[in-house]
C-alpha positions in Angstrom: 21.2 28.1 -5.5 22.3 25.4 -3.1 20.6 27.1 -0.2 17.4 27.5 -2.2 17.3 23.7 -3.0 18.1 22.8 0.6 15.5 25.1 2.1 12.6 24.6 -0.3 13.0 21.2 -1.7 14.9 18.8 0.6 13.7 20.0 4.0 10.3 21.4 3.4 7.5 20.1 5.6 5.6 18.6 2.7 8.5 16.7 1.3 9.4 15.4 4.8 5.9 13.9 5.0 6.2 12.2 1.6 9.7 10.9 2.5 8.5 9.5 5.8 5.5 8.0 4.1 7.7 6.4 1.5 10.1 5.0 4.1 7.1 3.7 6.1 5.4 2.0 3.2 8.8 0.6 2.1 9.3 -1.0 5.5 5.8 -2.5 5.4 6.5 -3.9 1.9 9.8 -5.4 3.0 8.2 -7.0 6.1 5.4 -8.4 4.0 7.8 -9.8 1.5 9.9 -11.5 4.2 6.8 -13.1 5.8 5.5 -14.3 2.4 8.9 -15.6 1.4 9.4 -17.5 4.7 5.8 -18.7 5.1 6.9 -22.0 6.6 8.2 -20.2 9.7 5.0 -18.2 10.2 2.6 -20.9 8.9 -0.3 -20.5 11.3 -0.5 -16.7 11.3 0.8 -15.8 7.8 -2.7 -14.9 6.3 -3.7 -12.7 9.2 -0.4 -10.9 9.5 -0.4 -10.2 5.7 -4.0 -9.1 5.9 -3.1 -6.7 8.7 -0.1 -5.4 6.8 -2.2 -4.9 3.7 -4.7 -2.8 5.6 -1.9 -0.9 7.2 -0.4 -0.2 3.8 -3.8 1.1 2.5 -4.2 3.4 5.5 -0.6 4.6 5.1 -1.2 5.5 1.4 -4.4 7.3 2.3 -2.8 9.3 5.0 0.6 10.1 3.4 0.0 10.2 -0.3 -3.7 11.0 -0.8 -3.5 13.7 1.8 -6.6 12.5 3.7 -5.9 15.1 6.3 -7.1 17.8 3.9 -10.7 16.4 4.0 -12.7 17.2 7.0 -15.9 15.4 6.2 -16.4 11.7 6.6 -18.0 11.2 3.2 -14.8 12.2 1.3 -12.7 9.9 3.5 -15.0 6.9 3.1 -15.3 7.6 -0.6 -11.5 7.4 -1.0 -11.3 4.3 1.2 -14.0 2.5 -0.8 -12.5 3.5 -4.1 -9.2 2.1 -3.0 -10.9 -1.1 -1.9 -12.7 -1.3 -5.3 -9.4 -0.9 -7.2 -7.8 -3.5 -5.1 -10.7 -5.9 -5.6 -10.5 -5.4 -9.4 -6.8 -6.0 -9.4 -7.0 -9.2 -7.3 -10.0 -10.6 -9.1 -8.4 -9.9 -12.5 -5.2 -11.6 -11.4 -7.0 -14.6 -10.1 -9.0 -14.8 -13.3 -5.9 -14.7 -15.4 -4.1 -17.3 -13.3 -7.2 -19.6 -13.5 -7.3 -19.3 -17.3 -3.6 -19.9 -17.6 -3.9 -23.0 -15.4 -6.9 -24.4 -17.3 -6.0 -23.7 -20.9 -2.2 -23.5 -20.9 -1.4 -27.0 -19.6 -3.8 -29.1 -21.7 
């Protein structure tokens, strides 16, 4: 049983890719958090570095977790990328809308 788990679960090629992708995106998230937390040290380039890390995070998710390598045509890849962009825009605009309403109506 132990050999079966080691051979087919822990060290299979598919799980190695997911594990590497998880470590990679975790490192990107930690670096983004450190930069956002210490924005006074990186004041002039904070926005651009965080934007770059955000784009890198999206590309990492597309490659490692959405298995973009399975799709050979450009339409599928662009469709997944634009859908990811749409979801991110909805989340960001909804968050800004909620924060704006909290700022306007909560402190009157």
